C-alpha positions in Angstrom: 82.1 -40.9 17.5 79.6 -39.6 15.5 79.0 -36.2 15.5 75.3 -35.0 17.0 74.0 -31.4 16.6 73.9 -29.7 19.4 70.1 -29.1 20.5 69.1 -25.0 21.4 67.1 -24.6 24.2 64.6 -22.3 22.6 62.8 -20.4 25.3 59.2 -17.8 24.4 60.6 -14.1 24.9 57.8 -12.7 27.9 56.0 -10.3 25.9 56.7 -6.6 26.2 54.6 -4.1 28.8 51.4 -3.5 26.5 51.1 0.2 24.9 55.0 -0.5 24.2 57.0 -1.2 21.0 60.4 -2.6 20.8 63.3 -2.2 18.5 66.4 -0.2 18.4 68.0 3.1 20.1 67.9 6.3 18.0 72.4 6.2 17.4 74.1 7.7 14.9 75.3 4.6 12.1 78.7 4.4 13.3 77.3 1.9 16.0 76.4 -0.6 13.9 72.9 -1.1 15.3 71.0 -3.8 12.8 66.8 -4.8 13.3 66.8 -8.3 14.8 64.3 -10.8 15.4 65.6 -11.1 19.2 65.6 -7.4 21.6 66.4 -7.7 25.3 62.9 -8.1 27.3 61.4 -6.1 29.3 61.8 -8.1 32.4 65.4 -7.5 31.9 65.1 -3.4 32.5 62.2 -4.2 35.1 64.2 -6.8 37.2 67.5 -4.0 37.8 64.8 -1.4 37.9 63.6 -2.8 40.8 66.6 -3.8 42.8 68.2 -0.9 42.0 68.9 1.2 45.6 69.9 4.4 43.4 68.1 6.0 40.5 69.7 9.2 39.1 67.1 11.6 38.5 68.7 14.0 35.8 66.1 17.4 35.6 66.7 21.0 33.6 67.1 23.6 35.9 65.0 26.7 33.9 68.5 28.3 32.4 68.5 24.8 30.6 71.3 24.1 32.3 71.3 20.0 34.0 71.0 18.6 37.1 71.3 15.0 38.1 71.3 13.9 41.6 70.4 10.1 43.1 67.3 9.2 45.2 66.0 5.9 47.0 63.1 5.0 44.9 61.2 2.1 44.2 59.8 0.8 40.7 56.3 -0.1 41.5 53.6 -1.1 38.5 55.0 0.1 35.8 56.2 3.2 37.2 59.2 4.9 39.1 58.1 6.8 42.6 60.9 8.6 44.4 60.4 11.6 46.9 62.2 15.1 47.8 62.1 17.4 49.7 59.4 20.6 47.8 62.4 22.9 48.3 65.1 20.9 46.5 66.8 21.8 43.2 65.1 19.1 41.7 61.5 19.8 42.6 61.6 23.0 41.5 63.2 22.1 38.1 60.3 19.8 37.8 58.0 22.5 39.0 59.5 24.5 35.6 59.9 20.9 32.9 58.0 18.0 34.9 60.5 15.9 31.5 62.8 13.4 34.1 65.6 11.2 32.8 66.2 8.3 35.4 69.3 5.9 34.6 70.5 3.5 37.1 74.4 2.8 38.4 76.1 1.4 36.3 77.7 2.1 32.6 78.3 -2.1 32.2 73.9 -3.2 32.4 72.4 0.2 31.8 69.0 0.9 31.9 67.6 4.0 31.5 64.0 6.1 31.6 62.5 8.9 30.3 59.3 10.3 31.1 57.2 12.7 33.2 57.4 13.4 36.6 53.9 13.7 38.5 52.8 14.7 41.8 51.6 11.7 44.0 48.6 12.5 45.6 49.4 12.5 49.7 46.3 12.2 50.2 46.2 8.9 48.8 46.2 6.1 51.5 46.1 2.6 49.3 49.3 4.1 47.1 50.8 5.6 50.2 50.7 2.4 52.1 52.4 0.2 49.3 54.7 2.6 49.1 55.6 2.1 52.7 56.2 -1.4 52.4 58.1 -0.6 49.9 60.3 1.3 51.8 60.0 -0.4 54.5 61.4 -3.4 52.8 63.8 -2.0 50.4 65.5 0.2 52.8 65.1 -0.7 56.1 62.4 2.3 56.9 59.3 4.1 56.9 58.7 6.6 53.7 58.7 10.0 55.1 55.4 11.8 54.3 55.3 15.2 55.6 53.9 18.8 54.5 57.5 20.0 53.3 57.8 16.9 50.7 56.9 15.8 47.4 56.5 12.5 46.1 56.6 11.7 42.4 55.8 9.1 40.0 57.5 8.8 36.4 55.6 6.2 33.7 58.4 5.6 31.0 57.6 6.9 27.6 61.3 5.7 26.2 62.8 2.8 28.3 67.0 2.0 26.8 68.4 -0.9 28.0 72.2 -2.6 26.7 74.6 -4.9 28.3 78.6 -3.6 27.8 79.1 -7.3 27.2 77.2 -7.8 24.5 77.1 -4.2 23.1 75.7 -3.1 20.1 73.7 -7.0 20.0 71.2 -6.5 23.0 70.8 -2.3 22.6 67.0 -2.1 23.0 64.2 0.8 23.1 61.1 0.8 23.9 58.6 3.3 23.1 55.5 3.3 25.6 51.8 5.6 23.6 51.3 8.1 25.8 48.5 7.7 28.4 45.0 8.6 27.6 43.3 11.2 28.4 
């Protein structure tokens, strides 16, 4: 019986977000990363950011020591949202230095987001309604909004993603243009 060539289904990769540039993570050469034509689609990172129950928030204390803690949050409209008490260590750190790194629980299906935490205006009823609906859907409880709380939005400046089973072949880095003023 003659051998037939298997036909590979070619699917078009979804476009990356506007204002982003995709490529390799910046790592030492020993990792063996090589430029390639295909990278993970951004939908891979967005799917995990959307479905994640916990987000590890990494901030820096005023003396430079790191602080990491898990929080509940949401990926909505291209940003991670999370809240905390205004007197919490992470909130006090963010007053001093708004740079933040956020990653998900898995070390086997990695998503890391770097950006700047921006305080959300608690008088923006439209935004709060959207976030409350997300909290009710995801965590089965309303979002806690009180004067002693602060809510943050973090838009990515950099997103890194890879899976352990195909590392380093699928390690991907998205660099986002800074927001225009």
